[in-house]
PyMOL CGO cylinders between C-alpha atoms (Angstrom):
from pymol import cmd
from pymol.cgo import CYLINDER

trace = [
    CYLINDER, 5.62, -57.50, 35.41, 3.48, -54.98, 37.47, 0.3, 1, 1, 1, 1, 1, 1,
    CYLINDER, 3.48, -54.98, 37.47, 5.57, -52.20, 38.91, 0.3, 1, 1, 1, 1, 1, 1,
    CYLINDER, 5.57, -52.20, 38.91, 2.76, -49.55, 39.72, 0.3, 1, 1, 1, 1, 1, 1,
    CYLINDER, 2.76, -49.55, 39.72, -0.90, -50.15, 40.82, 0.3, 1, 1, 1, 1, 1, 1,
    CYLINDER, -0.90, -50.15, 40.82, -3.31, -47.32, 40.65, 0.3, 1, 1, 1, 1, 1, 1,
    CYLINDER, -3.31, -47.32, 40.65, -6.65, -47.45, 42.65, 0.3, 1, 1, 1, 1, 1, 1,
    CYLINDER, -6.65, -47.45, 42.65, -9.77, -45.71, 41.67, 0.3, 1, 1, 1, 1, 1, 1,
    CYLINDER, -9.77, -45.71, 41.67, -11.51, -44.42, 44.91, 0.3, 1, 1, 1, 1, 1, 1,
    CYLINDER, -11.51, -44.42, 44.91, -15.35, -44.47, 45.04, 0.3, 1, 1, 1, 1, 1, 1,
    CYLINDER, -15.35, -44.47, 45.04, -16.90, -48.18, 45.33, 0.3, 1, 1, 1, 1, 1, 1,
    CYLINDER, -16.90, -48.18, 45.33, -13.34, -49.30, 44.83, 0.3, 1, 1, 1, 1, 1, 1,
    CYLINDER, -13.34, -49.30, 44.83, -11.72, -48.29, 47.98, 0.3, 1, 1, 1, 1, 1, 1,
    CYLINDER, -11.72, -48.29, 47.98, -14.49, -46.38, 49.59, 0.3, 1, 1, 1, 1, 1, 1,
    CYLINDER, -14.49, -46.38, 49.59, -18.04, -47.12, 50.23, 0.3, 1, 1, 1, 1, 1, 1,
    CYLINDER, -18.04, -47.12, 50.23, -20.32, -44.32, 49.08, 0.3, 1, 1, 1, 1, 1, 1,
    CYLINDER, -20.32, -44.32, 49.08, -23.14, -44.85, 51.54, 0.3, 1, 1, 1, 1, 1, 1,
    CYLINDER, -23.14, -44.85, 51.54, -22.40, -41.70, 53.53, 0.3, 1, 1, 1, 1, 1, 1,
    CYLINDER, -22.40, -41.70, 53.53, -22.03, -39.50, 50.31, 0.3, 1, 1, 1, 1, 1, 1,
    CYLINDER, -22.03, -39.50, 50.31, -25.44, -40.42, 49.01, 0.3, 1, 1, 1, 1, 1, 1,
    CYLINDER, -25.44, -40.42, 49.01, -26.93, -40.53, 52.54, 0.3, 1, 1, 1, 1, 1, 1,
    CYLINDER, -26.93, -40.53, 52.54, -25.73, -36.99, 53.24, 0.3, 1, 1, 1, 1, 1, 1,
    CYLINDER, -25.73, -36.99, 53.24, -27.36, -35.82, 50.05, 0.3, 1, 1, 1, 1, 1, 1,
    CYLINDER, -27.36, -35.82, 50.05, -30.54, -37.32, 50.79, 0.3, 1, 1, 1, 1, 1, 1,
    CYLINDER, -30.54, -37.32, 50.79, -30.60, -35.83, 54.17, 0.3, 1, 1, 1, 1, 1, 1,
    CYLINDER, -30.60, -35.83, 54.17, -29.78, -32.41, 52.86, 0.3, 1, 1, 1, 1, 1, 1,
    CYLINDER, -29.78, -32.41, 52.86, -32.46, -32.76, 50.03, 0.3, 1, 1, 1, 1, 1, 1,
    CYLINDER, -32.46, -32.76, 50.03, -35.16, -33.88, 52.78, 0.3, 1, 1, 1, 1, 1, 1,
    CYLINDER, -35.16, -33.88, 52.78, -35.78, -37.31, 51.24, 0.3, 1, 1, 1, 1, 1, 1,
    CYLINDER, -35.78, -37.31, 51.24, -35.68, -40.72, 52.29, 0.3, 1, 1, 1, 1, 1, 1,
    CYLINDER, -35.68, -40.72, 52.29, -32.08, -42.29, 51.81, 0.3, 1, 1, 1, 1, 1, 1,
    CYLINDER, -32.08, -42.29, 51.81, -33.57, -45.34, 50.05, 0.3, 1, 1, 1, 1, 1, 1,
    CYLINDER, -33.57, -45.34, 50.05, -35.50, -43.07, 47.58, 0.3, 1, 1, 1, 1, 1, 1,
    CYLINDER, -35.50, -43.07, 47.58, -32.34, -41.20, 46.56, 0.3, 1, 1, 1, 1, 1, 1,
    CYLINDER, -32.34, -41.20, 46.56, -30.31, -44.51, 46.36, 0.3, 1, 1, 1, 1, 1, 1,
    CYLINDER, -30.31, -44.51, 46.36, -32.78, -45.86, 44.17, 0.3, 1, 1, 1, 1, 1, 1,
    CYLINDER, -32.78, -45.86, 44.17, -32.84, -42.84, 41.83, 0.3, 1, 1, 1, 1, 1, 1,
    CYLINDER, -32.84, -42.84, 41.83, -28.94, -43.08, 41.55, 0.3, 1, 1, 1, 1, 1, 1,
    CYLINDER, -28.94, -43.08, 41.55, -29.31, -46.63, 40.46, 0.3, 1, 1, 1, 1, 1, 1,
    CYLINDER, -29.31, -46.63, 40.46, -31.96, -45.72, 37.93, 0.3, 1, 1, 1, 1, 1, 1,
    CYLINDER, -31.96, -45.72, 37.93, -30.16, -43.04, 36.31, 0.3, 1, 1, 1, 1, 1, 1,
    CYLINDER, -30.16, -43.04, 36.31, -26.99, -44.86, 36.25, 0.3, 1, 1, 1, 1, 1, 1,
    CYLINDER, -26.99, -44.86, 36.25, -28.74, -47.76, 34.40, 0.3, 1, 1, 1, 1, 1, 1,
    CYLINDER, -28.74, -47.76, 34.40, -29.83, -45.31, 32.01, 0.3, 1, 1, 1, 1, 1, 1,
    CYLINDER, -29.83, -45.31, 32.01, -26.36, -44.16, 31.29, 0.3, 1, 1, 1, 1, 1, 1,
    CYLINDER, -26.36, -44.16, 31.29, -26.78, -40.89, 32.74, 0.3, 1, 1, 1, 1, 1, 1,
    CYLINDER, -26.78, -40.89, 32.74, -24.72, -38.77, 35.32, 0.3, 1, 1, 1, 1, 1, 1,
    CYLINDER, -24.72, -38.77, 35.32, -25.44, -40.03, 38.75, 0.3, 1, 1, 1, 1, 1, 1,
    CYLINDER, -25.44, -40.03, 38.75, -25.91, -36.44, 40.03, 0.3, 1, 1, 1, 1, 1, 1,
    CYLINDER, -25.91, -36.44, 40.03, -29.20, -36.59, 37.84, 0.3, 1, 1, 1, 1, 1, 1,
    CYLINDER, -29.20, -36.59, 37.84, -30.60, -38.27, 40.60, 0.3, 1, 1, 1, 1, 1, 1,
    CYLINDER, -30.60, -38.27, 40.60, -30.32, -35.11, 42.76, 0.3, 1, 1, 1, 1, 1, 1,
    CYLINDER, -30.32, -35.11, 42.76, -31.88, -33.16, 39.79, 0.3, 1, 1, 1, 1, 1, 1,
    CYLINDER, -31.88, -33.16, 39.79, -34.75, -35.24, 39.81, 0.3, 1, 1, 1, 1, 1, 1,
    CYLINDER, -34.75, -35.24, 39.81, -35.34, -34.70, 43.45, 0.3, 1, 1, 1, 1, 1, 1,
    CYLINDER, -35.34, -34.70, 43.45, -35.04, -30.92, 42.99, 0.3, 1, 1, 1, 1, 1, 1,
    CYLINDER, -35.04, -30.92, 42.99, -35.47, -29.79, 39.40, 0.3, 1, 1, 1, 1, 1, 1,
    CYLINDER, -35.47, -29.79, 39.40, -33.52, -27.00, 38.25, 0.3, 1, 1, 1, 1, 1, 1,
    CYLINDER, -33.52, -27.00, 38.25, -31.28, -27.36, 40.98, 0.3, 1, 1, 1, 1, 1, 1,
    CYLINDER, -31.28, -27.36, 40.98, -27.48, -26.01, 40.53, 0.3, 1, 1, 1, 1, 1, 1,
    CYLINDER, -27.48, -26.01, 40.53, -25.75, -29.07, 42.09, 0.3, 1, 1, 1, 1, 1, 1,
    CYLINDER, -25.75, -29.07, 42.09, -22.40, -27.31, 42.46, 0.3, 1, 1, 1, 1, 1, 1,
    CYLINDER, -22.40, -27.31, 42.46, -24.12, -24.19, 44.31, 0.3, 1, 1, 1, 1, 1, 1,
    CYLINDER, -24.12, -24.19, 44.31, -25.87, -26.83, 46.39, 0.3, 1, 1, 1, 1, 1, 1,
    CYLINDER, -25.87, -26.83, 46.39, -22.57, -28.42, 47.24, 0.3, 1, 1, 1, 1, 1, 1,
    CYLINDER, -22.57, -28.42, 47.24, -21.14, -25.04, 48.44, 0.3, 1, 1, 1, 1, 1, 1,
    CYLINDER, -21.14, -25.04, 48.44, -24.22, -24.47, 50.45, 0.3, 1, 1, 1, 1, 1, 1,
    CYLINDER, -24.22, -24.47, 50.45, -23.84, -27.69, 52.31, 0.3, 1, 1, 1, 1, 1, 1,
    CYLINDER, -23.84, -27.69, 52.31, -19.94, -26.85, 52.96, 0.3, 1, 1, 1, 1, 1, 1,
    CYLINDER, -19.94, -26.85, 52.96, -21.08, -23.31, 54.23, 0.3, 1, 1, 1, 1, 1, 1,
    CYLINDER, -21.08, -23.31, 54.23, -23.60, -24.97, 56.57, 0.3, 1, 1, 1, 1, 1, 1,
    CYLINDER, -23.60, -24.97, 56.57, -21.06, -27.61, 57.88, 0.3, 1, 1, 1, 1, 1, 1,
    CYLINDER, -21.06, -27.61, 57.88, -22.74, -30.41, 56.34, 0.3, 1, 1, 1, 1, 1, 1,
    CYLINDER, -22.74, -30.41, 56.34, -20.25, -30.90, 53.43, 0.3, 1, 1, 1, 1, 1, 1,
    CYLINDER, -20.25, -30.90, 53.43, -18.11, -33.86, 52.38, 0.3, 1, 1, 1, 1, 1, 1,
    CYLINDER, -18.11, -33.86, 52.38, -16.61, -36.15, 54.88, 0.3, 1, 1, 1, 1, 1, 1,
    CYLINDER, -16.61, -36.15, 54.88, -14.67, -39.39, 55.09, 0.3, 1, 1, 1, 1, 1, 1,
    CYLINDER, -14.67, -39.39, 55.09, -13.22, -41.40, 57.63, 0.3, 1, 1, 1, 1, 1, 1,
    CYLINDER, -13.22, -41.40, 57.63, -12.03, -45.08, 58.37, 0.3, 1, 1, 1, 1, 1, 1,
    CYLINDER, -12.03, -45.08, 58.37, -15.44, -46.49, 58.59, 0.3, 1, 1, 1, 1, 1, 1,
    CYLINDER, -15.44, -46.49, 58.59, -16.02, -45.34, 55.01, 0.3, 1, 1, 1, 1, 1, 1,
    CYLINDER, -16.02, -45.34, 55.01, -13.35, -47.63, 53.66, 0.3, 1, 1, 1, 1, 1, 1,
    CYLINDER, -13.35, -47.63, 53.66, -14.16, -51.34, 52.77, 0.3, 1, 1, 1, 1, 1, 1,
    CYLINDER, -14.16, -51.34, 52.77, -12.63, -53.63, 55.33, 0.3, 1, 1, 1, 1, 1, 1,
    CYLINDER, -12.63, -53.63, 55.33, -10.03, -55.12, 53.14, 0.3, 1, 1, 1, 1, 1, 1,
    CYLINDER, -10.03, -55.12, 53.14, -8.49, -51.82, 52.02, 0.3, 1, 1, 1, 1, 1, 1,
    CYLINDER, -8.49, -51.82, 52.02, -5.68, -50.98, 54.42, 0.3, 1, 1, 1, 1, 1, 1,
    CYLINDER, -5.68, -50.98, 54.42, -4.31, -54.17, 54.67, 0.3, 1, 1, 1, 1, 1, 1,
    CYLINDER, -4.31, -54.17, 54.67, -4.30, -54.85, 50.89, 0.3, 1, 1, 1, 1, 1, 1,
    CYLINDER, -4.30, -54.85, 50.89, -2.84, -51.58, 50.05, 0.3, 1, 1, 1, 1, 1, 1,
    CYLINDER, -2.84, -51.58, 50.05, -0.03, -52.38, 52.83, 0.3, 1, 1, 1, 1, 1, 1,
    CYLINDER, -0.03, -52.38, 52.83, 0.48, -55.73, 51.39, 0.3, 1, 1, 1, 1, 1, 1,
    CYLINDER, 0.48, -55.73, 51.39, 0.97, -54.66, 47.74, 0.3, 1, 1, 1, 1, 1, 1,
    CYLINDER, 0.97, -54.66, 47.74, 3.26, -51.61, 48.88, 0.3, 1, 1, 1, 1, 1, 1,
    CYLINDER, 3.26, -51.61, 48.88, 5.42, -54.12, 50.94, 0.3, 1, 1, 1, 1, 1, 1,
    CYLINDER, 5.42, -54.12, 50.94, 5.69, -56.28, 47.90, 0.3, 1, 1, 1, 1, 1, 1,
    CYLINDER, 5.69, -56.28, 47.90, 7.67, -53.35, 46.30, 0.3, 1, 1, 1, 1, 1, 1,
    CYLINDER, 7.67, -53.35, 46.30, 4.83, -52.01, 44.15, 0.3, 1, 1, 1, 1, 1, 1,
    CYLINDER, 4.83, -52.01, 44.15, 4.26, -48.22, 43.77, 0.3, 1, 1, 1, 1, 1, 1,
    CYLINDER, 4.26, -48.22, 43.77, 0.80, -47.77, 45.20, 0.3, 1, 1, 1, 1, 1, 1,
    CYLINDER, 0.80, -47.77, 45.20, -1.20, -44.69, 44.08, 0.3, 1, 1, 1, 1, 1, 1,
    CYLINDER, -1.20, -44.69, 44.08, -4.77, -43.49, 44.53, 0.3, 1, 1, 1, 1, 1, 1,
    CYLINDER, -4.77, -43.49, 44.53, -6.33, -41.46, 41.62, 0.3, 1, 1, 1, 1, 1, 1,
    CYLINDER, -6.33, -41.46, 41.62, -10.27, -41.15, 40.93, 0.3, 1, 1, 1, 1, 1, 1,
    CYLINDER, -10.27, -41.15, 40.93, -12.96, -38.86, 39.96, 0.3, 1, 1, 1, 1, 1, 1,
    CYLINDER, -12.96, -38.86, 39.96, -13.11, -37.04, 43.33, 0.3, 1, 1, 1, 1, 1, 1,
    CYLINDER, -13.11, -37.04, 43.33, -13.20, -33.39, 44.78, 0.3, 1, 1, 1, 1, 1, 1,
    CYLINDER, -13.20, -33.39, 44.78, -10.37, -31.33, 46.05, 0.3, 1, 1, 1, 1, 1, 1,
    CYLINDER, -10.37, -31.33, 46.05, -11.91, -31.94, 49.58, 0.3, 1, 1, 1, 1, 1, 1,
    CYLINDER, -11.91, -31.94, 49.58, -11.82, -35.66, 49.00, 0.3, 1, 1, 1, 1, 1, 1,
    CYLINDER, -11.82, -35.66, 49.00, -8.15, -35.61, 48.27, 0.3, 1, 1, 1, 1, 1, 1,
    CYLINDER, -8.15, -35.61, 48.27, -7.53, -33.83, 51.66, 0.3, 1, 1, 1, 1, 1, 1,
    CYLINDER, -7.53, -33.83, 51.66, -9.70, -36.42, 53.55, 0.3, 1, 1, 1, 1, 1, 1,
    CYLINDER, -9.70, -36.42, 53.55, -7.82, -39.31, 51.66, 0.3, 1, 1, 1, 1, 1, 1,
    CYLINDER, -7.82, -39.31, 51.66, -4.55, -37.93, 52.64, 0.3, 1, 1, 1, 1, 1, 1,
    CYLINDER, -4.55, -37.93, 52.64, -5.48, -37.41, 56.35, 0.3, 1, 1, 1, 1, 1, 1,
    CYLINDER, -5.48, -37.41, 56.35, -6.29, -41.26, 56.38, 0.3, 1, 1, 1, 1, 1, 1,
    CYLINDER, -6.29, -41.26, 56.38, -2.57, -41.93, 55.98, 0.3, 1, 1, 1, 1, 1, 1,
    CYLINDER, -2.57, -41.93, 55.98, -3.26, -44.92, 53.97, 0.3, 1, 1, 1, 1, 1, 1,
    CYLINDER, -3.26, -44.92, 53.97, -0.15, -47.03, 53.07, 0.3, 1, 1, 1, 1, 1, 1,
    CYLINDER, -0.15, -47.03, 53.07, 0.33, -45.37, 49.25, 0.3, 1, 1, 1, 1, 1, 1,
    CYLINDER, 0.33, -45.37, 49.25, 2.72, -43.40, 47.70, 0.3, 1, 1, 1, 1, 1, 1,
    CYLINDER, 2.72, -43.40, 47.70, 0.65, -40.83, 46.33, 0.3, 1, 1, 1, 1, 1, 1,
    CYLINDER, 0.65, -40.83, 46.33, -2.90, -39.44, 46.08, 0.3, 1, 1, 1, 1, 1, 1,
    CYLINDER, -2.90, -39.44, 46.08, -4.64, -37.37, 43.25, 0.3, 1, 1, 1, 1, 1, 1,
    CYLINDER, -4.64, -37.37, 43.25, -8.13, -36.33, 42.25, 0.3, 1, 1, 1, 1, 1, 1,
    CYLINDER, -8.13, -36.33, 42.25, -9.78, -35.27, 39.04, 0.3, 1, 1, 1, 1, 1, 1,
    CYLINDER, -9.78, -35.27, 39.04, -10.34, -31.94, 40.77, 0.3, 1, 1, 1, 1, 1, 1,
    CYLINDER, -10.34, -31.94, 40.77, -6.87, -31.25, 41.42, 0.3, 1, 1, 1, 1, 1, 1,
    CYLINDER, -6.87, -31.25, 41.42, -5.84, -32.35, 37.87, 0.3, 1, 1, 1, 1, 1, 1,
    CYLINDER, -5.84, -32.35, 37.87, -8.63, -30.41, 36.11, 0.3, 1, 1, 1, 1, 1, 1,
    CYLINDER, -8.63, -30.41, 36.11, -9.45, -33.53, 34.05, 0.3, 1, 1, 1, 1, 1, 1,
    CYLINDER, -9.45, -33.53, 34.05, -11.73, -36.57, 34.81, 0.3, 1, 1, 1, 1, 1, 1,
    CYLINDER, -11.73, -36.57, 34.81, -12.23, -39.94, 33.73, 0.3, 1, 1, 1, 1, 1, 1,
    CYLINDER, -12.23, -39.94, 33.73, -12.73, -41.22, 31.10, 0.3, 1, 1, 1, 1, 1, 1,
    CYLINDER, -12.73, -41.22, 31.10, -10.76, -38.63, 29.50, 0.3, 1, 1, 1, 1, 1, 1,
    CYLINDER, -10.76, -38.63, 29.50, -7.38, -39.97, 28.01, 0.3, 1, 1, 1, 1, 1, 1,
    CYLINDER, -7.38, -39.97, 28.01, -5.66, -37.16, 29.66, 0.3, 1, 1, 1, 1, 1, 1,
    CYLINDER, -5.66, -37.16, 29.66, -6.52, -38.40, 33.07, 0.3, 1, 1, 1, 1, 1, 1,
    CYLINDER, -6.52, -38.40, 33.07, -4.76, -41.79, 32.13, 0.3, 1, 1, 1, 1, 1, 1,
    CYLINDER, -4.76, -41.79, 32.13, -1.77, -39.95, 31.10, 0.3, 1, 1, 1, 1, 1, 1,
    CYLINDER, -1.77, -39.95, 31.10, -1.46, -38.44, 34.52, 0.3, 1, 1, 1, 1, 1, 1,
    CYLINDER, -1.46, -38.44, 34.52, -2.01, -41.63, 35.96, 0.3, 1, 1, 1, 1, 1, 1,
    CYLINDER, -2.01, -41.63, 35.96, 0.89, -43.06, 34.19, 0.3, 1, 1, 1, 1, 1, 1,
    CYLINDER, 0.89, -43.06, 34.19, 3.11, -40.03, 35.29, 0.3, 1, 1, 1, 1, 1, 1,
    CYLINDER, 3.11, -40.03, 35.29, 2.01, -40.34, 38.90, 0.3, 1, 1, 1, 1, 1, 1,
    CYLINDER, 2.01, -40.34, 38.90, 2.51, -44.20, 38.72, 0.3, 1, 1, 1, 1, 1, 1,
    CYLINDER, 2.51, -44.20, 38.72, 5.95, -43.80, 37.17, 0.3, 1, 1, 1, 1, 1, 1,
    CYLINDER, 5.95, -43.80, 37.17, 5.92, -46.95, 35.12, 0.3, 1, 1, 1, 1, 1, 1,
    CYLINDER, 5.92, -46.95, 35.12, 5.40, -47.83, 31.64, 0.3, 1, 1, 1, 1, 1, 1,
    CYLINDER, 5.40, -47.83, 31.64, 1.84, -48.50, 30.67, 0.3, 1, 1, 1, 1, 1, 1,
    CYLINDER, 1.84, -48.50, 30.67, 2.28, -52.33, 30.32, 0.3, 1, 1, 1, 1, 1, 1,
    CYLINDER, 2.28, -52.33, 30.32, 3.87, -52.19, 33.77, 0.3, 1, 1, 1, 1, 1, 1,
    CYLINDER, 3.87, -52.19, 33.77, 0.98, -50.21, 35.33, 0.3, 1, 1, 1, 1, 1, 1,
    CYLINDER, 0.98, -50.21, 35.33, -2.33, -51.65, 36.64, 0.3, 1, 1, 1, 1, 1, 1,
    CYLINDER, -2.33, -51.65, 36.64, -5.43, -49.76, 37.07, 0.3, 1, 1, 1, 1, 1, 1,
    CYLINDER, -5.43, -49.76, 37.07, -8.10, -51.21, 39.25, 0.3, 1, 1, 1, 1, 1, 1,
    CYLINDER, -8.10, -51.21, 39.25, -11.71, -49.83, 39.17, 0.3, 1, 1, 1, 1, 1, 1,
    CYLINDER, -11.71, -49.83, 39.17, -15.32, -50.71, 39.76, 0.3, 1, 1, 1, 1, 1, 1,
    CYLINDER, -15.32, -50.71, 39.76, -16.97, -48.83, 36.66, 0.3, 1, 1, 1, 1, 1, 1,
    CYLINDER, -16.97, -48.83, 36.66, -16.24, -50.55, 33.41, 0.3, 1, 1, 1, 1, 1, 1,
    CYLINDER, -16.24, -50.55, 33.41, -16.84, -47.67, 31.01, 0.3, 1, 1, 1, 1, 1, 1,
    CYLINDER, -16.84, -47.67, 31.01, -14.93, -45.06, 33.18, 0.3, 1, 1, 1, 1, 1, 1,
    CYLINDER, -14.93, -45.06, 33.18, -12.15, -47.30, 34.60, 0.3, 1, 1, 1, 1, 1, 1,
    CYLINDER, -12.15, -47.30, 34.60, -11.47, -50.62, 32.54, 0.3, 1, 1, 1, 1, 1, 1,
    CYLINDER, -11.47, -50.62, 32.54, -12.23, -49.27, 28.72, 0.3, 1, 1, 1, 1, 1, 1,
    CYLINDER, -12.23, -49.27, 28.72, -10.07, -46.06, 28.97, 0.3, 1, 1, 1, 1, 1, 1,
    CYLINDER, -10.07, -46.06, 28.97, -7.36, -47.73, 31.06, 0.3, 1, 1, 1, 1, 1, 1,
    CYLINDER, -7.36, -47.73, 31.06, -6.89, -50.29, 28.48, 0.3, 1, 1, 1, 1, 1, 1,
    CYLINDER, -6.89, -50.29, 28.48, -7.09, -47.87, 25.58, 0.3, 1, 1, 1, 1, 1, 1,
    CYLINDER, -7.09, -47.87, 25.58, -4.18, -46.02, 27.27, 0.3, 1, 1, 1, 1, 1, 1,
    CYLINDER, -4.18, -46.02, 27.27, -2.09, -49.20, 27.20, 0.3, 1, 1, 1, 1, 1, 1,
    CYLINDER, -2.09, -49.20, 27.20, -2.43, -49.88, 30.88, 0.3, 1, 1, 1, 1, 1, 1,
    CYLINDER, -2.43, -49.88, 30.88, -3.45, -53.26, 32.47, 0.3, 1, 1, 1, 1, 1, 1,
    CYLINDER, -3.45, -53.26, 32.47, -6.80, -53.31, 34.37, 0.3, 1, 1, 1, 1, 1, 1,
    CYLINDER, -6.80, -53.31, 34.37, -8.78, -55.10, 37.12, 0.3, 1, 1, 1, 1, 1, 1,
    CYLINDER, -8.78, -55.10, 37.12, -12.37, -54.91, 37.48, 0.3, 1, 1, 1, 1, 1, 1,
    CYLINDER, -12.37, -54.91, 37.48, -13.50, -55.14, 41.05, 0.3, 1, 1, 1, 1, 1, 1,
    CYLINDER, -13.50, -55.14, 41.05, -17.10, -56.24, 41.46, 0.3, 1, 1, 1, 1, 1, 1,
    CYLINDER, -17.10, -56.24, 41.46, -18.51, -53.95, 44.20, 0.3, 1, 1, 1, 1, 1, 1,
    CYLINDER, -18.51, -53.95, 44.20, -20.66, -50.96, 44.13, 0.3, 1, 1, 1, 1, 1, 1,
    CYLINDER, -20.66, -50.96, 44.13, -23.76, -50.40, 41.85, 0.3, 1, 1, 1, 1, 1, 1,
    CYLINDER, -23.76, -50.40, 41.85, -21.67, -49.47, 38.72, 0.3, 1, 1, 1, 1, 1, 1,
    CYLINDER, -21.67, -49.47, 38.72, -19.60, -52.85, 38.98, 0.3, 1, 1, 1, 1, 1, 1,
    CYLINDER, -19.60, -52.85, 38.98, -22.64, -55.17, 39.30, 0.3, 1, 1, 1, 1, 1, 1,
    CYLINDER, -22.64, -55.17, 39.30, -24.50, -53.28, 36.71, 0.3, 1, 1, 1, 1, 1, 1,
    CYLINDER, -24.50, -53.28, 36.71, -21.52, -53.23, 34.16, 0.3, 1, 1, 1, 1, 1, 1,
    CYLINDER, -21.52, -53.23, 34.16, -20.23, -56.78, 35.01, 0.3, 1, 1, 1, 1, 1, 1,
    CYLINDER, -20.23, -56.78, 35.01, -21.42, -58.46, 31.99, 0.3, 1, 1, 1, 1, 1, 1,
    CYLINDER, -21.42, -58.46, 31.99, -20.64, -55.70, 29.50, 0.3, 1, 1, 1, 1, 1, 1,
    CYLINDER, -20.64, -55.70, 29.50, -17.95, -55.66, 26.67, 0.3, 1, 1, 1, 1, 1, 1,
    CYLINDER, -17.95, -55.66, 26.67, -15.93, -52.86, 28.67, 0.3, 1, 1, 1, 1, 1, 1,
    CYLINDER, -15.93, -52.86, 28.67, -15.76, -55.38, 31.80, 0.3, 1, 1, 1, 1, 1, 1,
    CYLINDER, -15.76, -55.38, 31.80, -14.57, -58.06, 29.36, 0.3, 1, 1, 1, 1, 1, 1,
    CYLINDER, -14.57, -58.06, 29.36, -11.40, -55.92, 28.59, 0.3, 1, 1, 1, 1, 1, 1,
    CYLINDER, -11.40, -55.92, 28.59, -10.04, -56.50, 32.02, 0.3, 1, 1, 1, 1, 1, 1,
    CYLINDER, -10.04, -56.50, 32.02, -7.02, -58.37, 32.70, 0.3, 1, 1, 1, 1, 1, 1,
    CYLINDER, -7.02, -58.37, 32.70, -8.37, -59.44, 35.75, 0.3, 1, 1, 1, 1, 1, 1,
    CYLINDER, -8.37, -59.44, 35.75, -11.87, -59.62, 37.39, 0.3, 1, 1, 1, 1, 1, 1,
    CYLINDER, -11.87, -59.62, 37.39, -11.91, -59.82, 41.19, 0.3, 1, 1, 1, 1, 1, 1,
    CYLINDER, -11.91, -59.82, 41.19, -14.44, -59.79, 44.09, 0.3, 1, 1, 1, 1, 1, 1,
    CYLINDER, -14.44, -59.79, 44.09, -12.01, -58.17, 46.69, 0.3, 1, 1, 1, 1, 1, 1,
    CYLINDER, -12.01, -58.17, 46.69, -8.69, -56.53, 47.26, 0.3, 1, 1, 1, 1, 1, 1,
    CYLINDER, -8.69, -56.53, 47.26, -7.42, -59.47, 49.10, 0.3, 1, 1, 1, 1, 1, 1,
    CYLINDER, -7.42, -59.47, 49.10, -7.99, -61.40, 45.85, 0.3, 1, 1, 1, 1, 1, 1,
    CYLINDER, -7.99, -61.40, 45.85, -6.10, -58.81, 43.96, 0.3, 1, 1, 1, 1, 1, 1,
    CYLINDER, -6.10, -58.81, 43.96, -3.00, -59.22, 46.31, 0.3, 1, 1, 1, 1, 1, 1,
    CYLINDER, -3.00, -59.22, 46.31, -2.93, -62.90, 45.60, 0.3, 1, 1, 1, 1, 1, 1,
    CYLINDER, -2.93, -62.90, 45.60, -3.16, -62.38, 41.81, 0.3, 1, 1, 1, 1, 1, 1,
    CYLINDER, -3.16, -62.38, 41.81, -0.69, -59.48, 41.63, 0.3, 1, 1, 1, 1, 1, 1,
    CYLINDER, -0.69, -59.48, 41.63, 2.09, -60.79, 43.81, 0.3, 1, 1, 1, 1, 1, 1,
    CYLINDER, 2.09, -60.79, 43.81, 2.22, -64.24, 42.02, 0.3, 1, 1, 1, 1, 1, 1,
    CYLINDER, 2.22, -64.24, 42.02, 5.49, -64.66, 40.34, 0.3, 1, 1, 1, 1, 1, 1,
    CYLINDER, 5.49, -64.66, 40.34, 4.17, -64.91, 36.87, 0.3, 1, 1, 1, 1, 1, 1,
    CYLINDER, 4.17, -64.91, 36.87, 2.47, -61.52, 37.05, 0.3, 1, 1, 1, 1, 1, 1,
]
cmd.load_cgo(trace, "trace")
């Protein structure tokens, strides 16, 4: 019986078009160029921020991020960045009696912006707030604390098999792999993705699966 459901954020609930588009604008390159580079480095198993380093060799990404913030061109998130099924699905899951939590590898600012959206959830946390990021086992220990349920009664939903599904299962949680976003499609046929208890294409589908009496 699932009692708590915890969601990754990027490419699970939030489209990352704005995130990478704003970086491309800041770096002065076409958005498609940076997007293609992100796909290339991810396919090579590298940090997605290596795409920024390819465009500007030797760049200090954190320092560049601070410069963007100081220039008023920093991180932003609003309703248009959510996938269309997010608000309704989160609400339906919460109304069914589940504890609904958001926890992903995001910045402090992203946590603030997510809370400002007033989504129908019980809690929001980010890796920057915790000081630990996926796939570190400590992140999933924090997930369980925030979710408030036993590992076998907690479901983690994410798009990136290596960072979401494999470590969640290693921590004893149940896991759902949602196929949207580049990491999801790229990793859909991997051994990590095969570990998922459910493989879904939308959050609407997740609601149907999780609220079935037999789950």
